[in-house]
N, C-alpha and C positions, 0 to 999 in steps of 0.2 A: 388035400385035392387041389384047395386053393393053392398051396404053391408050388405043386406043379404046373398049373396055370399061368402063374408070374414066371416061372423059367422061360416057359414057351414063348409066354408074352416078351420076355427081355430079348429071346433069341430071335425072334421076327424083328423087334425095332432095330437088334444090331444091323442083321439083314439089310433089313429097309434101309438102313442109314448110308451102310457103305454103297447101296447100288443107286440111293440119292447122291451121295458124294461122289460116284464112278459117271452119273450122269451130268453133274455138275461140272465136274473137270475136262468131259466131253464139251459139252456146251462152249466152256471161257476158250477151251482150245479152238472151237469153231468158228468163235466170236475174234479173239485176237491173232488168227490166221489172216483176218482180210483186216488188221490194223497194221500199219507201219510206225515202231517206236523208236526212233533214232537218237544217242545220244553217245557223242563225241567227249569222251574222257580223259583222253589224253593233253598232258600240260600244253600244248602247241596246236589244238586241234587240227591235227593230222590227217583226219578223216574228214574233214567237213571243209566244204567249197567258198572260195571266195565269194564276196559280192557281183565283183566281174565278171566269172564264172556262170553264177546260177542266172544274172541277167543274159548274158550270152544264149544260154540253155533257154530261158525263157522266150528267148525270139527267137528261135530256130527257124527258117523257112524251108530246109531241107530236111527229112531223115537221114540220119549220118548212122552208117556198119562201121563199127570197129572190130579189127581181126585181132586178137593178140597170137602170136607165134611162141611159143613156150615150150621148150624141149622137158617138160617133166617127167616122162619113164625113163631117162638116162640114170643110172645108179652114183655117179660118179661125180653129181651136181654141188659144185662150190657152194658152200650152206649160204653164203652170204646172196647168191642169186636165186636160190630157194626161198629162202622168206620174202626179197626183195619182189620177187616174180608175183607173190600173194599178196602182199601188201599194194601191188599196184592194182591188182586184179579187185582186189575189195574197193580201193578208191574207185576205180570204175563203175562200181555200183553206183556211186554216189551221181556221177553222172548220169546215169541211167533213170535214177529216181526224179533227177531235178529237170530231166528231158521233160518227163511224161511220156514215154513212149516213142518219143523221136532218135531215141539211139538204142541202138541193137550190139548187143556182145555178144563177140564168137572167140572161144577157147581153142585153138589148134595146136596138137602135137606132132610137131613136123619128126615122126622117125626118119631113118636110113632109108632112101629109095621109095617114098612115099609121096602120096601127091601132094599132101601137105606141104612137104619138102618143097617139091616144084614150086609151090604156091608162095611159100617163103620170098625164093630164090626171086622169083618173077617180080614182088613188091619190093624188094630190094633190102631186105632185112638179113642181115650181119650175122654170121655162122662164124664161133670162136672154134677154133680145133684144140682140144683139153688133150692132155698127155698121154690118157687111153686110146687115143685114136677118134673119138667121136665128136660129133660137128654138134655144140649147143647154141642154141637159139633162143633169143628172148630179147621181142620185140614185136612194136604193131604198126599198123597200116590203117587208117582212117577213110572210106569212101563215101562222097556222097553223089550220085547221078555221074556224072563222067570223071569228076573230080578223084583223087585220092591224093595222099602224103602220108609220107611212114616217118615213126622213129628206127631207125635201123638196129638200133639196140640200144635197151633199158640199162644204163648204164648206174648201179646204187651207188655212186660217187656224187650224181647230179640230181639225188633226190629231193632236193630243195628247188630246184626247176621242175619237177613233175607238172605239176598243176598250168605252169606258164605252159610248159609243151605242148600237154592233152588241147589245153583250151586253144591255146593258137592251132593245131590242125585241125583241131575241128572249126574254128573262124576261117581257114584258107579255104577249104575244101567247100565252102557255102557259096563261092562264086569263083567263076571262070575265069573275071575280069581280074587283072593283072593291077596292083597298087598304082598310082599315078603321084609320081617324086619329083619335086621342080628344084634344081641344085642354079644359083646365086653365087657368084664366085668372081673375085678381081685375078683371082690364081689362075694360071691355065690348066686347069684340073682334066678339060675335057682335050687337052693338046694342043688345041688352036689358040693363041696368046691375044689378048687383048691389044688394041692401041698401044696404051704407055709400057706393053712390053717390051723386051730386047728381043729379037726373033733368031740368034744367035744362042742364048740362053735356056732357050722352049723347046722342049721334045714336043715330037710331033704325034706319040703315044698319049691317049686317054690315061690318066691316074689309074690305078689300081684298082680303090677303091669306087671310082666309076663304073668300071667293065663288071666290078661284082655286083655292084646295084643293079646293073642291067640283066642279069640274070634271072632276076629275080621279079623285077621293079620295072614298069614304064618309066623312062627317066626322060624328064623335058630341062632341058637348059633355058634359064630365062636369063634376060642382058640386063646387064646393071641401070641402062637406062630405060628399062619399059616402064610403062605406065598400068599396068595389070598385071594381077595374079592370076593364073586359069582359077576357074570355081569347081574344077573337081579333082584338085589335089587330096592328096593323102595325107603329103606331108612336104613341107617347106627345108630345101637346106641351106643357110646362109654360112657363107665361109670367106671370110677375110674381108667383112663388108667395110673398104676404105673408099670414099669418093664417089658415094650412091647418089644419085639425081634424090630429090624429093619427090620427086612422083613414084619413083620403087618405093621409095620408104615408106608414101603415104602408104602404098597398093598394102604392103607390108603388115601395116598397123590395121589397117582395115579387114587383111585376113586375120590376123592374130584375134580380132575383137567379134569376130562371126566363129571362133573357137576352133582355129584351124593349129595345128602342132606344127614346133620348128626346133630344127636343130639348127643352133648359132656358135659358129667356133670365131673367138678375136684373139688378137695375138698383141704383146707390148711390141714384138721385134720380131717379124716372120722372116726368118731366113731362107724362104721360097721367093719370097716377093724381089724381082731382078728389075721392078719397074725405076724407072729414073728420078724419082719422085724423092725425097730428102726421108722422107718418113717412111718407114716399114711399119707402124703400129696399124692398128684397126680397132673398133671400138663401136659401140652402136647408143650412145650418152643418150640421146633422144629418148630411146628405147628404154634405157636401163634405168632413166629417172622415173618413168611410168611403171614399170616392172619392179621398183622396190629395191634394184640392184644399183651396187658402185663396183667400179675398177678403176684404179690407179692408171692413166695412161700412159705407155714408157716404162712402167717400172714392171721388175721382171722378179719371180722368186727362187732366192739362193737357198738350197738346200744341201748341206753337209752329210744328211743321212740318206740321199740320195742322189751321189754324185754318177757320173758317165764317164768311162774310161774315153779319152779323146787325145788323139796328137796334138802337141799345142804349136806354139810360135817356134818353138825352138828344137821343132821337131820332136820332142821326148812326149812320151805320152806321159798323161797325168789326168786325175781325176775333178771333172769340171764340177762344181756344184749350181751351172746352170742350167744345165739339161739333166732334165731329173728321169733318172731311171726307177720308178716308181715301182714300188714291191705289194703286195698282199697287203701287209699292216696302212698301208695308204688307200686304201678302197673299202667303200661301204659295203659289209657283206651281207645287210638285210634289205640292198636294191639289188635287183634281178638285171641290170644293166651292169653291175659290177662283180657279183657274189661270185662268179667264177671265172673273172679276170685275174691273173697272176703276176704279171709287170707290164708295163705299159711307159715309154719311152717320149716325153715333151720337151722339147728342145726350143729352151728359153719360154717358158709360160709366166703369166699374169695372175694375180690373185682377185677372186670376186668375192664380194661380202654382201650380207643382205644389210638394209638399211632398216634402221631401229625403226620406222613408222612405218615400214610394208606389213600390209595386212596378206600378203599372199601364201603358199606354202610353200615352204624353201627347204630342199633337203641337197645334203653333200654329199655329191655321189666318190670323187677323189679330192685328197687334201694330202697338204705337205709333213712333215714334222716338225716337232718345236723348235728342231736345230734350223732353223730359215730365217731369213729376212725378203725386207722387198729391197730392191736396189736398181737404179737407173739401167734400162736394159742395156743402152749404148758404151755400159762401162762393161760388158764381157768381152767385147772385142779387145779388150787389154789384156785377157787373161787371165788365168786362175791366180797367180802371185797377187797382183790387185787384187781382186775380189777377195780372197783369204785377207790380206790387208785390211779391210773396210769392212770386215763383218762382223756385225754385234748379233747374236742370235736372239730372236723372239721368243717369248713363254705362248708365244700363241701360234696355231696352227694357219696356214691359210686354204682357204678352197679352190682348186682349178677347176673344177666341174661340177655343176650343179645341176637338180632339176627344181623349176619354180613351176606354179601351176596356181589358175584362178581365173574370176573374170575380170580381166585386166582392164584399165581405164586407159584412152586413147593418149598416143604419143603425139598430136596435132590439135589442141583445143581448141585452134583457130579454123579447124575444118583444114580442108580438099587445100594444096597450095594454090590451083586454080580459082576455088572461093575466095582465098586470101586475095589473091591477085585484082579479082574483079572489087572486092570493097575498099582495097588502099587506092585502084585507079577513081572509084569516084568519089573518095573523098580529095583527092587532088584534085578531080573539077567541079570541088565543093557543091557534087549535086548530094540528095540523099540516098544512101544508100537502098536498093530495092530490097526487098524479104529476101533473105539467103534461101537458095533455093539448093541446099545442101544437105545432103543425104547420108553423111559421114556417120559414123557411129560413135559416140562420145564415151561408151562403154561396152565392156564384151556383154553379147546377149548368151553366149555359153563359156564352159570352163575349156582353158587352153592348157597343154601344157608345154613347156619349153625348156630344151637340156642345154645348157651354156656351158663351152669349152674354152678355157684360158689359152687353146693353144691352136697354132692353124697346121702347121709345122709335120705332126705326127701323122697327117695323112698322105704325106709324101712317099713314095714307093721305098726307097733308099732307107728311112728311119723304122721298116717293119719286115722287109721282106727282102732274100737275099735271090737273086734270079742266074742260073746257069744253063747255058746252050748245051743239050747231050745229044747228039746227032742230030741236029734237027729239030729239037724237041728243047721248049724251055721251061726248065723247071726250078720252079718257086719253093721255097723255106722261110718260113715265119720264123721269127728269132722274141717275139713278142706279141701281144695282145693287143697292138693298137688300131689294128684293122676289129678285131673281134668287138673291143670296144665300142666300135662306129658302127657296124653290124648291129649289136644288141640294142643302142640307141635307137636308130633307123625303125629296127624289126617293130619294137615298145610304143614308139609315138607311131607308126600309121597304122598299127591294131586297134588304135582306136583306145577309147576309155575304159574297155571290159579289160584289155590286155595291160592297160597303166596301172590300173586300182592293184594287180595280182602282187603278192609280196612273195618274198622268197622264205619259203617252208621251212621249219623245223626238221631235227632229223629225226627219223625212225631209231635210229642206233642209240638208244639209252644208256651208257657206261656207267660203271661203278663211279661216280664221281668222291665217295668217301674215299673208295678203296687208294685211288688215284690223289687225294689230297696226303691220304698215309704216304703213299710214295714219293712225293714230293717233299713231307717234311723229312722222311728218312735221308733221301736223297741232297737235301741241302743239310744235314745233320754230317753225312758220309764226305762231301766235297769240303766242310770246314775241317775237320780229320786230316785228309787228304792234303790240305793245302798246310796245314800244321807239319805234317809230314814231309815237305816238299820242304819250306820252309826250316828244317832241322836239319836235314842233307845240305840244302845250300850253306847254311851255318857250319857244318860239322866240315863241310869241305874247304871251308873258310879257314876255320881255324886249324884244320892237318895242314893247309899251305902255310899257313904263319907260322907254324911248328918246323915244317921245311925250312924255312927259308932263316931260321935260325940258327942251323947245324953248320958244322965246318964241312967245307968240300970231302974230307974223308969220311964222314958222316952220312952221306945223301942217301945210301940205301940201307941204313940203318935205322929202325922203326924205335924212336924215343919213348921212353915210358909216358911221357903227357901224351904221344899220338894214341898209343895202345890204351890209356884212360879213357880218354876224348871218344875214341873206336868205342870202347866198351859202354860209355856212358849214352853214347847214339844207339847203338844195338839194344838199351834196353829202353829207351823211348822209343825207339820203333815197335819193339815188342808191345810195350804198351798202348802206342795208336792200335796197331793191327789187333789188339784185345776189347780195345773201345769200337772200331768199325765193327767187327762181331756181334757185339753186343747190341749195335745199331740194327744190323741184320738181323738179328735173333728177336728185337723188341718189336721192330716191323711187322714180322711171320706172326709173332703171338698176337698184334692187335689185328691184322686182317685175317687169323686164325678163329679170333674170338668172335669178330663182326660178321664172317661166314657162320657160325655156330649158332649167333645171334638171326640171322636170315632163316637161316634151315629150321629153326624153333618156330619163327612165326607162321613160315609158310606149309609146314608139315603138321604141327601141334594146337597152333594158336585158335583156329577154326573151332580142331572140333572139343576141345576146352571150353570153348565160350558158348558151341552146341549143348553140352554134357553140363554145364553150368546152368544155362536157361532152361534146359527139361530136368533139372533137379529144382530148379526153383518154382518152375509150374508143375512138380509132383508136389511141397510142400503146401503150395498154394491150394491147392486140389484137396490136398488131405484135413487141412485148417478148414477150408471151407465145409466138408463135408462132415468135420466132428464138430464144428457150430451148428449144423444144420439136425447131428442128433439128439443134440443135447437141448 
């Protein structure tokens, strides 16, 4: 009876233990359902927001509604689009989390002839016609109060800019007021000439980049002899600063020290400078010294890796290395300003350099190749032949566009020009100078960001756009990214610190790098064998021609024994090389297959084996423990 009671007791304990375990699991689930644990295990933190985005979300004034239009019900969705859409939706959940309820997210499936499709069209979401005849939508719109901005299509190719684009549209819908951009230029960018310009050489129309700016921003022209910079500017553009008055330079200095951002374009030889002044160079030496930057005035970068095909003085087409047609390898792919830029034309550009004692943040955006040098800018007028004769390549690259940031020091250590004049006047009169009543800032009170470009001509319409009159309409076609680079810079600088701090993100695509390395290795071996085969073909042809030349005229059409033997040797060599090429392919396939088997084993069997080993180890431990108790 006692044994029976023991069995009943054990059964009750087992049932009770199961019930208690279920209750504990239920309570744990309820408890952790209210707790949000977030851990981004990706290598490049693809699902984590940068500090700039988090700051923006922490300070949202008005609630934002994000509507995603994604045709997920379509059967034949391209796999890349389907995967990317889900990644974007997951990423948007991070925005919801950090916004603490100020961002709402809605997902719509715009089926054909549905209300959702009508909404997508109204918001400007771009539909793509698939080969099946269906229309595929994958875009989003952000709305807040009476403001709305859309991303018409979420292109997987632009995933590195995803966070920047999302943060940008959230920032834009927060205010109905246009951002204000001020422009100071000695070039006729507004279409009206300055007093020093030749009237016959100036177009009455504003340059295209000014027209583009006016579509998005409130653009204000600031004269070169102005004494103040408007306090409400979001960004200051300085283009070809030549012959500026001290008053406007001082106003620029104080604007920067108050934390104002600026885009500055200087030039060692501005082809669009049609003034009667002898020099066509511009610089900001006074400012560069305070900003920890140097630029050799009047010296241009000559780069034989990025030449431009132009018509020379002899009316012949030639590759001019002073006109830089820069390609992708010249652009900083980690900077959002240049990450999507493919080509830029810089006609006669200078070189920027960071000083060794500079303590400010410095980032290269565009640089030359190592096959370049500095040369006097006026020498380019003598043609490519002269440039080539004087060329000696440098082992270093030259910075053509840079971004600097920091709390800068003043370029006017003696104070404002007016205060300086008063002090000098007092000294001349042998009077004791009065206490300086100068409220000039000597050091920045806030961080400022400046993008410097060592060229101004890249903004002239003819260097990046072709215009054609078609039935009374002006059609434009961009043939490089000059305008895109400029507008990217303006948009980022005008967006403030939050947008400036966002970096280009890593790619969601995780390629099999080991497989790619194996393929590259095999390809290199393949190319070596192919080159050897080509060399043998050339060598055989040469020997055959030599043997043919040794024949008499009567034997020209008869193949000699030496020729037959040479052809036979070549055929044997060709078969040997072909066998080696097959071995290269076979070895590559075997290595890739072995790697694939290893990956499959890890994915399918490794975890079950580890769990089984852990279970066996735990069982042995329990058995040993029970034996010790019994003994």
